[in-house]
C-alpha positions as CSV (number, residue, x, y, z in Angstrom):
1,X,0.0,0.0,0.0
2,X,1.4,3.4,-1.0
3,X,1.9,6.1,1.6
4,X,-0.9,8.6,1.8
5,X,0.2,12.0,0.8
6,X,-0.5,15.2,2.8
7,X,-0.8,18.7,1.4
8,X,-1.5,22.1,2.9
9,X,-4.7,23.7,1.5
10,X,-5.5,26.5,4.0
11,X,-3.6,29.0,6.1
12,X,-4.6,31.5,8.9
13,X,-2.5,33.7,11.1
14,X,-2.7,36.2,13.9
15,X,0.6,38.1,14.6
16,X,2.1,41.4,15.7
17,X,2.8,42.3,12.1
18,X,-0.7,41.5,10.9
19,X,-3.8,39.4,11.2
20,X,-4.6,37.6,8.0
21,X,-2.2,35.8,5.7
22,X,-2.0,38.5,3.1
23,X,-1.2,41.3,5.6
24,X,1.2,39.0,7.5
25,X,3.1,37.9,4.4
26,X,3.4,41.5,3.2
27,X,4.9,42.3,6.6
28,X,7.4,39.5,6.3
29,X,8.4,40.5,2.8
30,X,8.7,44.1,3.8
31,X,11.0,43.2,6.7
32,X,8.7,44.8,9.2
33,X,9.0,44.3,13.0
34,X,6.0,43.9,15.2
35,X,8.0,44.5,18.4
36,X,7.1,47.6,20.5
37,X,6.5,48.7,24.1
38,X,3.7,46.7,25.7
39,X,0.4,48.5,26.0
40,X,-1.9,45.9,27.5
41,X,-0.6,46.2,31.1
42,X,1.8,48.2,33.2
43,X,5.3,47.1,32.5
44,X,7.1,49.8,34.5
45,X,8.5,47.4,37.1
46,X,9.6,44.8,34.6
47,X,13.2,44.8,33.2
48,X,11.8,44.0,29.8
49,X,9.0,46.3,28.6
50,X,8.7,45.2,24.9
51,X,7.0,42.4,23.1
52,X,5.5,41.3,19.8
53,X,2.0,42.3,20.9
54,X,-1.1,41.7,18.7
55,X,-2.8,45.1,18.3
56,X,-5.0,44.9,15.1
57,X,-7.4,42.3,16.6
58,X,-11.0,42.7,17.4
59,X,-12.4,39.6,18.9
60,X,-16.0,40.9,18.6
61,X,-15.7,40.7,14.8
62,X,-16.2,36.9,15.1
63,X,-17.5,36.3,18.6
64,X,-20.2,37.9,20.6
65,X,-19.2,40.0,23.7
66,X,-20.5,37.2,25.9
67,X,-18.8,34.5,23.9
68,X,-15.5,36.3,24.0
69,X,-15.7,36.7,27.8
70,X,-16.0,32.9,28.2
71,X,-12.7,32.2,26.4
72,X,-9.1,33.1,27.1
73,X,-7.1,35.3,24.7
74,X,-5.1,32.3,23.4
75,X,-8.4,30.7,22.3
76,X,-9.5,33.9,20.6
77,X,-6.3,33.6,18.5
78,X,-7.0,29.9,17.8
79,X,-10.5,30.5,16.6
80,X,-9.5,33.5,14.4
81,X,-6.6,31.7,12.8
82,X,-8.5,28.4,12.2
83,X,-11.5,30.2,10.8
84,X,-9.3,32.0,8.3
85,X,-7.5,28.8,7.4
86,X,-10.8,27.0,6.9
87,X,-12.2,29.8,4.7
88,X,-8.9,29.8,2.7
89,X,-9.2,26.0,2.1
90,X,-12.5,26.2,0.5
91,X,-13.7,23.1,2.2
92,X,-17.5,22.6,2.3
93,X,-18.2,21.2,5.7
94,X,-21.8,20.5,4.8
95,X,-20.6,17.8,2.4
96,X,-17.7,16.4,4.4
97,X,-17.9,13.5,6.8
98,X,-17.4,15.3,10.2
99,X,-15.7,12.3,11.8
100,X,-13.0,12.4,9.1
101,X,-12.0,15.9,10.1
102,X,-9.9,16.4,13.2
103,X,-7.9,19.0,15.1
104,X,-4.6,18.8,16.9
105,X,-3.8,22.2,18.4
106,X,-0.9,23.4,20.5
107,X,-0.2,25.8,23.3
108,X,2.8,25.9,25.5
109,X,1.1,27.6,28.5
110,X,-2.6,28.0,27.7
111,X,-4.8,30.4,29.6
112,X,-2.3,32.4,31.5
113,X,-4.2,35.6,31.4
114,X,-7.2,33.9,32.9
115,X,-5.1,32.4,35.7
116,X,-3.7,35.8,36.5
117,X,-7.0,37.6,36.4
118,X,-8.9,35.1,38.5
119,X,-6.2,34.7,41.0
120,X,-6.1,38.4,41.6
121,X,-9.9,38.6,42.0
122,X,-9.9,35.6,44.4
123,X,-7.2,37.3,46.6
124,X,-9.1,40.6,46.6
125,X,-12.7,39.4,46.9
126,X,-12.5,35.8,48.0
127,X,-12.7,32.3,46.4
128,X,-16.5,32.6,45.9
129,X,-15.8,35.1,43.1
130,X,-14.1,32.5,41.0
131,X,-16.2,32.2,37.9
132,X,-17.7,29.0,36.4
133,X,-15.6,29.5,33.2
134,X,-12.2,29.6,35.0
135,X,-11.2,26.0,34.3
136,X,-12.7,25.8,30.8
137,X,-10.9,29.0,29.9
138,X,-7.4,28.1,31.2
139,X,-7.1,24.5,30.1
140,X,-4.6,24.0,27.2
141,X,-7.0,21.8,25.3
142,X,-9.6,24.6,25.1
143,X,-8.1,25.6,21.8
144,X,-8.7,22.2,20.2
145,X,-12.1,21.8,21.8
146,X,-13.4,25.1,20.8
147,X,-12.2,24.7,17.2
148,X,-14.1,21.4,17.1
149,X,-17.3,23.1,18.5
150,X,-17.0,26.0,16.1
151,X,-16.9,23.8,13.0
152,X,-18.8,20.8,14.3
153,X,-16.0,18.4,13.5
154,X,-15.9,15.0,15.2
155,X,-12.6,13.4,14.3
156,X,-9.5,13.0,16.5
157,X,-9.1,16.1,18.7
158,X,-6.6,16.9,21.3
159,X,-3.9,19.4,22.5
160,X,-0.2,19.1,22.4
161,X,2.2,20.8,24.9
162,X,6.0,20.6,24.6
163,X,7.0,24.2,25.4
164,X,8.4,25.9,22.3
165,X,8.2,22.7,20.2
166,X,4.4,22.4,20.8
167,X,3.3,23.8,17.5
168,X,5.7,21.6,15.5
169,X,4.6,18.5,17.4
170,X,1.0,19.3,16.7
171,X,1.7,19.6,12.9
172,X,3.7,16.4,12.9
173,X,1.0,14.4,14.6
174,X,-1.7,15.9,12.4
175,X,0.4,14.9,9.3
176,X,0.7,11.3,10.6
177,X,-3.0,11.1,11.4
178,X,-3.7,11.5,7.7
179,X,-0.8,9.3,6.6
180,X,-2.1,6.5,8.9
181,X,-5.6,6.9,7.5
182,X,-7.2,8.3,10.7
183,X,-8.5,11.4,8.9
184,X,-8.9,13.1,5.5
185,X,-8.5,16.6,6.9
186,X,-6.8,18.0,10.0
187,X,-7.0,21.5,11.4
188,X,-3.7,22.0,13.1
189,X,-1.5,24.8,14.5
190,X,-1.0,26.6,17.8
191,X,-1.8,29.8,19.7
192,X,-0.3,31.6,22.7
193,X,-1.1,34.7,24.7
194,X,1.6,35.2,27.3
195,X,2.2,38.9,27.0
196,X,1.1,39.2,30.6
197,X,2.7,40.1,33.9
198,X,3.5,36.5,34.9
199,X,4.6,35.5,31.4
200,X,7.0,38.3,30.9
201,X,8.0,38.4,34.5
202,X,8.8,34.7,34.6
203,X,11.0,34.8,31.5
204,X,12.7,37.9,32.8
205,X,13.5,36.0,36.0
206,X,15.2,33.4,33.8
207,X,17.3,36.1,32.2
208,X,15.9,34.9,28.9
209,X,14.5,38.2,27.5
210,X,16.2,41.0,25.7
211,X,16.3,44.2,27.7
212,X,16.8,46.4,24.6
213,X,13.8,48.6,25.6
214,X,15.2,51.7,24.0
215,X,15.2,50.1,20.5
216,X,12.3,47.6,20.4
217,X,12.2,46.9,16.7
218,X,15.9,45.7,16.7
219,X,15.7,43.9,20.0
220,X,15.2,40.4,18.4
221,X,18.5,39.9,16.5
222,X,19.2,36.2,15.9
223,X,22.7,35.2,15.0
224,X,24.2,38.5,16.0
225,X,27.1,38.6,18.4
226,X,25.3,41.2,20.6
227,X,22.0,39.4,20.9
228,X,20.8,39.5,24.5
229,X,17.7,37.3,24.7
230,X,14.4,36.7,22.9
231,X,11.4,38.8,22.7
232,X,8.0,37.4,23.7
233,X,5.4,37.4,21.0
234,X,1.8,36.4,20.9
235,X,-0.7,35.2,18.3
236,X,-1.4,32.0,16.4
237,X,-1.1,30.1,13.2
238,X,-3.5,27.5,11.6
239,X,-2.9,25.1,8.7
240,X,-5.3,22.8,7.0
241,X,-3.7,19.5,6.2
242,X,-5.5,17.4,3.7
243,X,-5.0,14.0,2.0
244,X,-3.7,14.8,-1.5
245,X,-6.3,12.8,-3.5
246,X,-9.1,14.4,-1.5
247,X,-7.7,17.9,-2.1
248,X,-7.0,17.1,-5.8
249,X,-10.6,15.8,-6.4
250,X,-12.1,19.1,-5.2
251,X,-9.6,21.3,-7.0
252,X,-8.1,22.8,-3.9
253,X,-5.4,25.4,-3.9
254,X,-2.2,23.7,-2.6
255,X,0.5,25.7,-0.8
256,X,3.0,22.8,-0.3
257,X,3.3,19.1,0.5
258,X,4.2,17.8,3.9
259,X,6.9,15.2,3.3
260,X,8.6,14.4,6.6
261,X,8.7,15.0,10.3
262,X,11.3,14.3,12.9
263,X,11.4,14.6,16.7
264,X,14.0,13.8,19.4
265,X,14.9,15.0,22.9
266,X,18.2,16.2,24.3
267,X,17.7,14.4,27.6
268,X,20.1,16.9,29.0
269,X,18.7,20.1,30.7
270,X,15.3,21.6,31.3
271,X,16.1,25.0,29.6
272,X,19.5,24.6,27.9
273,X,20.2,22.7,24.7
274,X,23.1,20.3,24.1
275,X,25.6,22.7,22.9
276,X,26.9,20.6,20.0
277,X,23.4,20.4,18.4
278,X,23.7,16.6,17.8
279,X,20.1,15.8,18.7
280,X,18.7,18.8,16.8
281,X,20.7,17.5,13.8
282,X,19.2,14.0,14.1
283,X,15.8,15.6,14.2
284,X,16.3,17.3,10.9
285,X,17.7,14.2,9.3
286,X,14.7,12.1,10.5
287,X,12.5,14.5,8.5
288,X,14.8,14.3,5.5
289,X,14.9,10.6,5.6
290,X,11.1,10.3,5.9
291,X,10.7,12.6,2.9
292,X,12.9,10.2,0.9
293,X,15.2,13.0,-0.4
294,X,18.9,13.7,-0.1
295,X,20.1,16.3,2.4
296,X,21.6,18.4,-0.3
297,X,18.2,18.8,-1.9
298,X,17.1,21.0,1.0
299,X,17.6,24.7,0.1
300,X,15.9,26.6,3.0
301,X,15.6,26.3,6.7
302,X,13.3,28.4,8.8
303,X,15.3,28.4,12.0
304,X,14.1,28.2,15.6
305,X,16.5,31.3,15.8
306,X,15.5,32.7,19.2
307,X,18.2,35.4,19.5
308,X,19.5,33.8,22.7
309,X,23.2,33.2,23.3
310,X,22.8,29.4,23.5
311,X,20.2,28.5,20.9
312,X,21.6,30.3,17.9
313,X,25.1,28.7,18.1
314,X,23.6,25.3,18.9
315,X,21.3,25.5,15.9
316,X,24.1,26.6,13.6
317,X,26.2,23.6,14.8
318,X,23.2,21.3,14.3
319,X,22.8,22.4,10.7
320,X,26.5,21.8,10.1
321,X,26.2,18.3,11.6
322,X,23.2,17.4,9.6
323,X,24.2,18.8,6.2
324,X,28.0,18.8,6.2
325,X,29.5,20.7,3.3
326,X,26.0,21.5,2.0
327,X,25.3,23.7,5.1
328,X,27.2,26.6,3.5
329,X,24.8,26.5,0.6
330,X,21.7,26.5,2.7
331,X,19.6,29.7,3.2
332,X,18.5,30.1,6.8
333,X,16.3,32.7,8.4
334,X,14.5,33.4,11.7
335,X,11.0,34.8,11.6
336,X,11.3,35.5,15.3
337,X,13.4,38.5,14.3
338,X,10.2,40.1,13.1
339,X,7.4,38.8,15.4
340,X,9.2,37.7,18.5
341,X,8.9,34.2,20.0
342,X,5.4,32.9,20.1
343,X,6.4,30.0,22.3
344,X,4.0,27.1,21.8
345,X,2.6,28.7,18.7
346,X,6.0,29.5,17.1
347,X,6.3,26.1,15.3
348,X,2.9,26.6,13.6
349,X,3.4,30.2,12.5
350,X,7.0,29.4,11.3
351,X,5.8,26.3,9.3
352,X,3.2,28.5,7.8
353,X,5.9,30.9,6.7
354,X,7.9,28.0,5.2
355,X,4.8,27.0,3.2
356,X,4.4,30.5,1.9
357,X,8.1,30.7,1.0
358,X,7.7,27.5,-1.1
359,X,4.5,28.7,-2.7
360,X,5.8,32.1,-3.7
361,X,9.5,31.2,-4.1
362,X,10.4,34.0,-1.8
363,X,12.6,33.6,1.3
364,X,11.7,35.5,4.5
365,X,14.6,37.5,6.0
366,X,16.4,37.6,9.3
367,X,16.0,41.3,10.1
368,X,18.3,43.1,12.5
369,X,21.3,41.2,11.2
370,X,24.0,43.8,11.9
371,X,26.8,42.3,13.9
372,X,27.4,38.7,12.9
373,X,28.5,36.2,15.5
374,X,31.6,34.4,14.1
375,X,30.2,31.1,15.5
376,X,27.1,31.6,13.4
377,X,28.5,31.3,10.0
378,X,25.7,30.5,7.6
379,X,23.6,32.5,5.1
380,X,20.9,33.9,7.3
381,X,19.1,35.9,4.5
382,X,20.1,39.2,6.1
383,X,17.6,42.0,6.4
384,X,15.7,41.6,3.1
385,X,13.5,39.0,1.6
386,X,15.0,37.1,-1.3
387,X,13.6,35.5,-4.4
388,X,15.0,32.0,-4.7
389,X,14.1,28.6,-6.0
390,X,12.9,26.5,-3.0
391,X,11.9,22.9,-3.7
392,X,12.3,21.7,-0.1
393,X,12.3,23.6,3.2
394,X,12.6,22.6,6.8
395,X,11.1,24.4,9.8
396,X,12.8,23.8,13.2
397,X,11.4,24.1,16.7
398,X,13.2,23.4,20.0
399,X,11.7,23.7,23.5
400,X,12.5,23.7,27.2
401,X,12.7,20.1,28.3
402,X,15.0,19.4,25.4
403,X,12.2,18.8,22.9
404,X,13.3,19.0,19.2
405,X,11.0,18.8,16.2
406,X,11.4,19.5,12.5
407,X,9.0,19.4,9.6
408,X,9.9,19.2,5.9
409,X,7.7,20.8,3.3
410,X,8.1,20.6,-0.5
411,X,6.7,22.0,-3.7
412,X,3.9,19.8,-5.0
413,X,5.0,17.3,-7.6
414,X,2.3,15.2,-9.4
């Protein structure tokens, strides 16, 4: 029996440089930064006062005021992105078997804003003021569950949490659900809303965040010698994965084909990667091997590229380990330079970017590339988008806990 093929037929995104794929992709190509001083709460006592905050977002455009109050912000992002992706796909849910459509959705932290808000209320006014939606709002599987309710889908449905690798794991498992014959269509992706006091305060306490508050738009500077930490971002990305023959039969627009997925763990440290990048390298090679291509056929890597001292060097070493002499011919870029680090949603949004790069044959840039780190010695597509032939691209995600995940996408070949 031949392996079932999986293609991407719909995309949706919420980000600090734009909500909606067209606006987002324009921002990527124009090298815009979505990082600015936080406006949603008082950051005066925090060492880091900047983030990739979503601003052009009106939840009442697609939810009633009452409905919006019953959901955390990370679920708002999930519903917006998935609705856009579903609309983009052109799927007619009235004619599709609902039990053959599933959803695997990711979030690294879930309803952090709801936890903060309710805890504060309980301390001030007592535990009887805890609302009935507290638990349904904060739980990480709320994104997946609410997507299923919105579309009435009844296939496999669950949440994935593996820190900053969450989104990539969700995509990989959705891909395999179709390959194994468990579904014809999967809504997959991730969302995160941790631009909050606890979210930013916690990462600040870890000394993980950039403190370049005086120059927000250049604060996220992956692969630079003077990088000083990542910038928290928020938002979400949704992708419609579909079995190829199913998509072909209905004349669907296809962005790219999902060809391979790899995952490993460092088994080393809760927040630091293995410095030589050996397990990240194996993760990329697992994806290449599953795709059935040679490593030198890959031309683009959308890097995890966090702008932290440890990650950027590790990932560069991993690429050298995995690709050998071909590493110097690869084109590598970090979308986090533009929108910050979306944590559990980053792997979804960055895979979406990779699909768009393949569809349009345009490589997204690494902006703020000014002072190269000698230990980061690859072609990072500096500062400006680049037209290029891209037949195969990899998107990497690495997370606290040592989690590594890579997905390999390719141009559709009949």
